[in-house]
C-alpha positions in Angstrom: 110.5 108.4 89.6 107.9 105.3 89.0 109.3 103.5 92.2 111.9 101.0 93.1 112.0 97.0 92.5 113.7 94.6 94.5 112.1 91.2 93.8 113.9 88.7 96.2 111.8 85.8 97.8 110.7 86.6 101.2 113.1 84.1 102.6 115.8 86.0 101.4 115.4 88.2 104.3 117.0 90.8 102.3 115.3 93.6 104.8 117.6 96.4 103.7 115.7 96.2 100.5 112.6 96.1 102.0 113.3 99.3 103.7 114.3 101.1 100.6 111.4 100.0 98.7 109.3 101.4 101.8 111.6 104.9 101.9 111.3 105.2 97.8 107.7 104.0 97.0 105.6 105.0 100.1 107.7 107.6 101.9 108.5 109.3 98.4 104.8 109.5 97.5 104.1 110.9 100.9 106.7 113.3 100.8 105.6 114.5 97.5 102.1 115.0 98.7 103.7 117.0 101.5 105.2 119.3 99.3 102.6 119.8 96.7 99.4 119.7 98.8 99.9 123.1 100.8 100.6 124.8 97.2 97.8 123.3 95.6 95.2 124.4 98.4 96.6 127.9 98.5 96.4 128.5 94.5 92.8 126.8 94.4 93.7 123.9 91.8 96.4 121.2 91.4 96.4 117.9 89.8 98.3 114.8 91.5 99.8 112.2 89.4 101.2 109.2 91.6 102.4 105.9 89.5 101.6 102.5 90.9 102.0 99.5 89.1 100.2 96.5 87.9 102.0 94.7 90.7 99.6 97.0 92.9 96.9 94.8 91.2 98.0 91.5 91.0 100.7 90.1 92.9 103.4 87.7 91.8 105.9 85.6 93.2 108.7 87.5 94.4 107.2 90.7 94.2 105.2 90.7 97.7 107.0 93.6 99.2 107.1 95.6 96.1 103.7 94.7 95.3 102.6 96.0 99.0 104.3 99.3 98.5 102.1 100.0 95.4 98.9 98.6 97.2 99.9 101.4 99.4 100.4 104.2 96.9 96.9 103.0 95.4 95.6 103.2 99.0 97.3 106.6 99.8 96.2 108.2 96.4 92.5 107.0 96.6 92.2 108.2 100.2 94.3 111.9 98.9 91.0 112.0 96.2 88.7 111.5 98.4 89.9 114.2 100.9 90.9 116.6 98.6 87.6 117.8 97.3 86.4 119.4 94.4 89.3 122.1 93.7 92.1 119.3 93.3 92.5 116.3 91.0 94.3 112.8 92.0 95.0 110.3 89.0 97.2 107.0 89.7 98.9 105.4 86.8 99.3 101.7 87.1 102.2 100.6 84.3 102.9 97.2 83.3 106.0 96.1 81.8 107.9 99.4 80.3 111.0 99.6 78.7 113.0 101.5 81.5 116.3 100.9 83.4 114.0 99.5 86.2 115.3 96.0 86.6 119.0 97.6 87.2 118.5 98.2 90.8 117.7 94.3 91.2 119.8 92.6 93.5 118.8 89.1 92.9 120.2 88.0 89.4 118.0 85.4 88.7 115.1 87.7 89.2 116.4 90.3 87.3 117.5 88.2 84.2 113.6 86.9 84.1 112.4 90.3 84.5 114.7 91.5 81.9 114.0 88.8 79.8 110.1 89.7 79.9 110.5 93.1 79.3 112.5 92.4 76.3 109.7 90.1 74.9 107.1 92.5 75.5 107.6 95.7 77.2 105.9 99.2 75.9 107.7 102.3 75.3 107.7 104.6 78.1 105.7 107.1 75.8 102.6 105.0 76.5 102.8 106.3 79.9 103.4 110.0 78.9 100.1 109.9 76.9 98.4 108.3 79.6 99.5 111.0 82.1 98.9 113.6 79.6 95.3 112.0 79.1 94.4 112.5 82.6 95.8 116.1 82.8 94.5 117.4 79.5 90.7 117.2 81.0 88.6 120.0 81.9 88.9 121.0 85.4 85.7 119.3 86.2 87.0 116.0 85.4 89.1 113.7 87.3 90.4 110.6 85.7 91.2 108.6 89.1 92.8 105.5 87.5 94.3 104.4 84.2 96.2 101.1 83.6 98.4 100.6 80.9 100.2 97.2 80.5 101.4 95.7 76.9 98.4 93.7 75.2 100.7 90.7 75.5 100.9 90.9 79.3 98.6 88.6 81.5 
C-alpha cells in the first residue's frame, strides 16, 4: 500500500485523519521493517523498497500532515540504509501523480475534486512505478539504488 492521503487544511483540525495517516504511512513502514529485518538478517540478504511520495520532497497547501508522513518515510528509509550494512539493500520510491484510487480516501470534497482533476489531466500509469521498483531490485547484489523519483513529465 503506497499510503493514505487525506488533505484537509490544518484549520479543519481533522485530528482523526492525521492519526490515521501517521498510523498507515509511518507505522505501516515501521511494522514492515520490524517484520522483514530479522528475516533478512538471518538469511544474509534482502531488499527493502519503501514508497514515499513527491509530497515528501515538495510541500503543497493542504498537504502538510501527509507530506510530513512522507518526509518521515524518507528519513526512516535513509536511516535504515545506513544501519543495514553491506548485505541488505534499501530503496525509496517517490511517485508523483499516478492513476490509482488514492483520492477515494480523501475526506475534503474540494481537495478530492482538485486531486482527481489533476490526476485525470496528467497521471501516469502504475506500471511506471512497478518498472522503477523492478529496476532497483534487478541490480546486482553489490548495487543499492537508494532513491527513485517517478512523476509525470507534466508535473511541476
